[in-house]
C-alpha positions, 0 to 999 in steps of 0.5 A, a space after each residue: 432720572 431727571 427730565 423723564 418724558 413720556 414713555 412710548 411702549 409698543 410690541 415689536 413682532 420681530 423679536 416678540 418683545 415689548 420695547 419702551 423708548 424714553 427721553 432722558 435729558 439729551 439722550 433716547 434710551 431703549 428698554 425691552 421685556 418679554 414677561 411684563 415684570 423686568 425691563 432690560 436696558 437695550 441701548 441709547 443714543 445722543 449727541 456728542 455735544 453735551 446738552 444738545 440732542 440732534 437726533 439720529 441721522 
C-alpha cells in the first residue's frame, strides 16, 4: 500500500476484538482480529472526489 501512515491499534471491548486503523492515500481502512494472528478487512471510508479526503461528516 502506498502512503501507509501510522497505524493505530486498540482493543474494542464491545466486540472483544483488536482494531487497526490505517490511513492509505485518501482512504481510512479498518481491520480487526481476535487471535493476534490474522487481520480481517472490516470497512473503509473516503471522499467521493479522488485525491481529496474530507473525513467523516
